[in-house]
GUFIDREN-333723 format. One record per residue: x, y, z of N, C-alpha, C in turn. Coordinates in steps of 0.1 Angstrom, whole numbers. Example, Ala and Ser with C-alpha at 12.3 -4.5 7.8 and 13.67 -1.06 7.14 Angstrom:
2
NODE  n.c1  n.c2  n.c3 ca.c1 ca.c2 ca.c3  c.c1  c.c2  c.c3
NODE   132   -57    78   123   -45    78   132   -33    78
NODE   128   -22    71   137   -11    71   129     0    79
REM end
This chain:
197
NODE  n.c1  n.c2  n.c3 ca.c1 ca.c2 ca.c3  c.c1  c.c2  c.c3
NODE  -401  -307   528  -388  -308   521  -390  -314   507
NODE  -381  -311   498  -382  -316   485  -379  -331   484
NODE  -385  -337   474  -382  -351   471  -369  -352   463
NODE  -358  -354   470  -345  -354   463  -343  -365   453
NODE  -350  -376   454  -349  -387   445  -356  -384   431
NODE  -366  -376   432  -373  -373   419  -369  -360   413
NODE  -360  -352   419  -356  -340   414  -348  -342   401
NODE  -351  -335   391  -345  -337   378  -336  -325   375
NODE  -323  -327   375  -313  -316   372  -313  -312   357
NODE  -319  -321   349  -319  -317   334  -328  -305   332
NODE  -337  -302   341  -346  -291   340  -338  -278   340
NODE  -326  -278   345  -317  -267   346  -306  -269   336
NODE  -307  -262   325  -296  -264   315  -290  -251   311
NODE  -281  -251   301  -274  -239   297  -284  -231   288
NODE  -283  -218   291  -292  -209   283  -284  -204   271
NODE  -290  -203   260  -283  -197   248  -281  -182   250
NODE  -271  -177   242  -268  -163   243  -279  -155   238
NODE  -286  -159   227  -297  -152   221  -309  -162   220
NODE  -321  -157   222  -332  -165   221  -334  -171   207
NODE  -337  -184   206  -337  -190   193  -352  -189   188
NODE  -353  -181   177  -366  -180   171  -365  -186   157
NODE  -372  -197   155  -370  -204   142  -384  -207   136
NODE  -389  -198   128  -403  -200   123  -402  -211   112
NODE  -390  -214   106  -389  -223    95  -389  -238   100
NODE  -389  -240   113  -389  -253   118  -376  -261   116
NODE  -365  -256   121  -353  -263   120  -343  -257   111
NODE  -346  -246   104  -337  -240    95  -329  -229   101
NODE  -331  -226   114  -323  -216   121  -309  -220   124
NODE  -301  -210   128  -287  -212   131  -285  -218   145
NODE  -276  -227   146  -273  -232   160  -264  -221   167
NODE  -262  -223   180  -253  -214   187  -238  -215   181
NODE  -234  -227   178  -221  -229   172  -219  -222   159
NODE  -230  -223   150  -230  -216   137  -229  -201   139
NODE  -237  -196   149  -236  -181   152  -222  -177   156
NODE  -216  -185   165  -203  -182   170  -193  -182   159
NODE  -193  -192   150  -184  -192   139  -186  -181   129
NODE  -198  -177   127  -201  -165   118  -196  -153   124
NODE  -197  -151   137  -192  -139   144  -177  -138   143
NODE  -171  -150   145  -156  -150   145  -150  -147   132
NODE  -158  -150   121  -153  -146   108  -154  -131   105
NODE  -163  -124   112  -165  -110   110  -155  -102   119
NODE  -154  -106   132  -146   -99   142  -133  -106   144
NODE  -122   -99   141  -109  -105   142  -105  -106   156
NODE  -107   -96   164  -103   -96   178  -113   -88   186
NODE  -115   -93   198  -124   -86   208  -116   -84   220
NODE  -115   -71   224  -107   -68   236  -115   -71   249
NODE  -127   -69   249  -135   -72   260  -149   -76   256
NODE  -155   -86   262  -168   -90   258  -179   -83   265
NODE  -191   -86   261  -203   -80   267  -204   -86   281
NODE  -205   -77   292  -206   -82   306  -218   -91   308
NODE  -229   -88   301  -241   -96   303  -239  -110   297
NODE  -232  -111   286  -229  -124   280  -219  -132   288
NODE  -210  -125   294  -200  -131   303  -207  -137   315
NODE  -216  -129   321  -224  -134   332  -232  -146   328
NODE  -238  -146   317  -246  -157   312  -237  -170   310
NODE  -225  -168   305  -216  -179   303  -212  -185   317
NODE  -209  -176   326  -206  -180   340  -217  -188   346
NODE  -229  -183   345  -241  -190   351  -243  -203   344
NODE  -240  -204   331  -241  -217   324  -231  -227   330
NODE  -219  -222   332  -208  -231   338  -212  -235   352
NODE  -218  -226   359  -222  -230   373  -233  -240   373
NODE  -242  -238   363  -253  -248   362  -248  -262   359
NODE  -239  -263   350  -233  -276   347  -226  -282   359
NODE  -218  -273   366  -211  -278   378  -221  -283   389
NODE  -231  -275   391  -241  -278   402  -248  -292   398
NODE  -251  -293   386  -257  -306   382  -248  -318   384
NODE  -235  -316   381  -226  -327   383  -224  -330   398
NODE  -224  -319   406  -223  -321   421  -235  -328   426
NODE  -247  -324   421  -259  -330   426  -259  -345   424
NODE  -255  -349   411  -254  -363   408  -244  -370   417
NODE  -233  -364   420  -223  -370   429  -228  -372   443
NODE  -234  -362   448  -240  -364   462  -251  -374   462
NODE  -259  -375   452  -269  -385   451  -263  -399   451
NODE  -253  -401   444  -246  -414   444  -240  -417   458
NODE  -234  -406   464  -228  -408   478  -239  -412   488
NODE  -250  -405   487  -261  -408   496  -266  -422   494
NODE  -267  -427   482  -272  -440   479  -262  -451   485
NODE  -249  -448   483  -239  -457   489  -239  -457   504
NODE  -241  -445   510  -242  -444   524  -254  -451   530
NODE  -265  -451   523  -277  -458   527  -275  -473   527
NODE  -268  -478   518  -265  -492   517  -256  -496   529
NODE  -246  -488   532  -237  -491   544  -245  -490   557
NODE  -254  -480   558  -261  -478   571  -270  -490   574
NODE  -273  -498   565  -281  -510   567  -273  -522   572
NODE  -260  -520   572  -251  -531   577  -251  -534   592
NODE  -244  -544   596  -243  -548   610  -233  -540   618
NODE  -224  -533   612  -213  -525   619  -220  -512   623
NODE  -221  -511   637  -227  -499   642  -220  -486   640
NODE  -206  -487   641  -198  -475   638  -199  -470   624
NODE  -198  -480   615  -199  -476   600  -213  -471   597
NODE  -224  -477   604  -237  -472   601  -239  -458   606
NODE  -233  -455   618  -234  -441   623  -227  -431   614
NODE  -215  -435   609  -208  -426   599  -216  -425   586
NODE  -222  -436   582  -231  -435   570  -243  -426   571
NODE  -249  -426   583  -260  -417   586  -256  -403   585
NODE  -244  -400   591  -239  -387   590  -236  -383   576
NODE  -231  -392   568  -228  -389   554  -241  -387   546
NODE  -252  -394   550  -265  -392   544  -270  -378   547
NODE  -269  -374   559  -274  -361   563  -266  -350   556
NODE  -253  -352   555  -244  -342   548  -248  -341   533
NODE  -250  -353   527  -254  -354   513  -267  -347   510
NODE  -277  -350   519  -290  -343   518  -289  -328   519
NODE  -281  -324   529  -279  -309   530  -273  -303   518
NODE  -263  -310   513  -256  -305   501  -265  -305   489
NODE  -273  -315   488  -283  -316   476  -293  -305   477
NODE  -298  -302   489  -308  -291   491  -302  -278   487
NODE  -289  -276   492  -282  -263   488  -280  -262   473
NODE  -277  -273   467  -275  -273   452  -288  -270   445
NODE  -299  -275   450  -312  -272   444  -315  -258   445
NODE  -313  -252   457  -315  -238   459  -306  -229   449
NODE  -294  -233   448  -284  -226   440  -289  -227   425
NODE  -293  -239   421  -298  -240   407  -310  -231   404
NODE  -319  -231   414  -331  -222   413  -327  -207   412
NODE  -317  -203   420  -312  -189   419  -306  -186   406
NODE  -298  -196   401  -291  -194   388  -302  -193   377
NODE  -312  -201   378  -322  -201   368  -330  -187   368
NODE  -332  -182   380  -339  -169   382  -330  -158   376
NODE  -317  -159   378  -308  -149   372  -308  -150   357
NODE  -308  -162   352  -309  -163   337  -322  -158   331
NODE  -333  -160   338  -346  -155   334  -346  -140   334
NODE  -339  -134   345  -339  -119   346  -330  -114   335
NODE  -319  -120   331  -311  -115   320  -319  -115   307
NODE  -327  -126   305  -335  -126   293  -346  -115   293
NODE  -352  -113   304  -362  -102   306  -356   -89   303
NODE  -344   -86   309  -337   -74   307  -333   -72   292
NODE  -329   -82   285  -326   -81   271  -338   -78   263
NODE  -349   -84   266  -362   -82   259  -366   -67   261
NODE  -365   -63   274  -369   -49   276  -360   -39   269
NODE  -347   -42   269  -338   -33   262  -341   -33   247
NODE  -344   -45   241  -347   -45   226  -360   -38   224
NODE  -370   -39   232  -382   -32   231  -380   -17   232
NODE  -372   -13   241  -369     1   243  -362     7   231
NODE  -352    -1   226  -345     4   213  -355     4   202
NODE  -364    -6   201  -373    -6   190  -383     6   191
NODE  -387     9   204  -396    21   206  -389    34   202
NODE  -376    35   206  -369    47   203  -367    49   187
NODE  -364    38   181  -363    38   166  -376    41   160
NODE  -387    35   165  -400    38   159  -404    53   162
NODE  -401    58   174  -404    72   177  -396    81   168
NODE  -383    79   166  -376    87   157  -381    87   143
NODE  -385    75   138  -390    74   124  -403    82   123
NODE  -412    80   133  -425    87   133  -422   102   133
NODE  -413   106   142  -410   121   143  -405   126   130
NODE  -396   119   123  -391   123   110  -402   124    99
NODE  -411   114    99  -423   115    90  -432   127    93
NODE  -434   129   106  -442   141   110  -436   154   105
NODE  -423   155   107  -416   168   103  -417   170    88
NODE  -416   159    80  -417   160    66  -431   165    62
NODE  -441   159    69  -455   163    66  -458   178    69
NODE  -452   182    81  -454   196    85  -447   205    75
NODE  -435   202    71  -428   210    62  -435   211    48
NODE  -441   200    44  -449   200    31  -461   209    33
NODE  -468   208    44  -480   216    46  -476   231    47
NODE  -465   234    53  -461   248    54  -458   253    40
NODE  -450   245    32  -447   250    19  -459   252    10
NODE  -469   243    12  -482   244     4  -489   257     8
NODE  -489   260    21  -496   271    26  -489   284    22
NODE  -476   284    22  -468   296    18  -471   299     3
NODE  -471   288    -5  -473   290   -19  -487   295   -22
NODE  -497   290   -14  -511   295   -15  -512   310   -12
NODE  -505   314    -1  -505   328     3  -498   337    -7
NODE  -487   333   -12  -480   340   -22  -488   341   -35
NODE  -494   331   -39  -503   331   -51  -514   340   -49
NODE  -520   340   -37  -531   350   -33  -527   364   -33
NODE  -515   367   -28  -510   381   -28  -507   385   -42
NODE  -502   376   -51  -499   380   -64  -512   384   -72
NODE  -523   377   -69  -536   381   -76  -541   394   -70
NODE  -540   396   -57  -545   408   -51  -536   420   -55
NODE  -523   418   -57  -514   429   -61  -517   433   -75
NODE  -521   424   -84  -524   427   -98  -537   435   -99
NODE  -547   432   -90  -559   439   -90  -559   453   -83
NODE  -551   454   -72  -551   466   -64  -537   470   -62
NODE  -532   480   -70  -518   484   -69  -515   493   -57
NODE  -526   499   -51  -524   508   -40  -521   501   -27
NODE  -524   488   -27  -522   480   -15  -507   476   -13
NODE  -499   478   -23  -485   474   -21  -476   485   -18
NODE  -464   483   -13  -455   493    -9  -452   494     6
NODE  -442   501    10  -439   502    24  -449   511    31
NODE  -449   509    45  -458   518    52  -454   533    51
NODE  -465   541    51  -462   555    49  -463   560    35
NODE  -464   550    25  -465   554    11  -479   556     7
NODE  -488   553    16  -503   555    13  -507   570    14
NODE  -519   573    12  -524   586    13  -522   593    27
NODE  -523   585    38  -522   590    51  -508   595    54
NODE  -498   587    50  -485   592    52  -482   605    44
NODE  -487   605    32  -484   617    24  -491   629    30
NODE  -503   627    36  -510   638    42  -503   643    54
NODE  -497   635    62  -490   639    73  -478   647    69
NODE  -471   642    59  -459   650    54  -463   663    48
NODE  -475   663    42  -479   676    35  -483   686    46
NODE  -489   681    57  -493   691    68  -480   696    74
NODE  -470   687    76  -458   692    82  -451   702    73
NODE  -452   700    60  -446   709    50  -453   722    51
NODE  -466   723    52  -473   735    53  -469   743    65
NODE  -467   736    76  -464   743    89  -450   750    87
NODE  -441   742    80  -428   747    79  -427   759    69
NODE  -436   760    60  -436   770    50  -444   782    54
REM end
């Protein structure tokens, strides 16, 4: 069983809405500063982000569970003092209170651990989502760059082919024209004309 006396509820605190990354060492915005900045931009919000609403709910539950843990810890301490007294009936009730307080404290610890696990999962999901969005953006940018390169290469190749045909056409005029305009087509027409005449 856990050591309820050494359990530190301050290990379970409120999680910020966004991860605080501050390379400047103290120059980053606080959560309150971020909230005020957002309120100046958005006049009205009809509905909030469900993930942020869940995070706020979990933060409220964490604060409540911590307060309840401290209350049951004080109740257990008071009941232990009463259980040491001479009154047997009061001592029996105090022992029952101690057992109830210990059970409640154990449940609170498990609840805090579950809340913390949910908060960590929210953070992981947000990181995965941001990575996925970054990957999609990077993919689209790379695809656009590749299409520009392909188009440039095609244009260069077409210009080279057209320039090559222009040189060949100037040197050999018999190679241009529609099919059938060469000597073979004329020969066929000539043979057909001889048969008809």
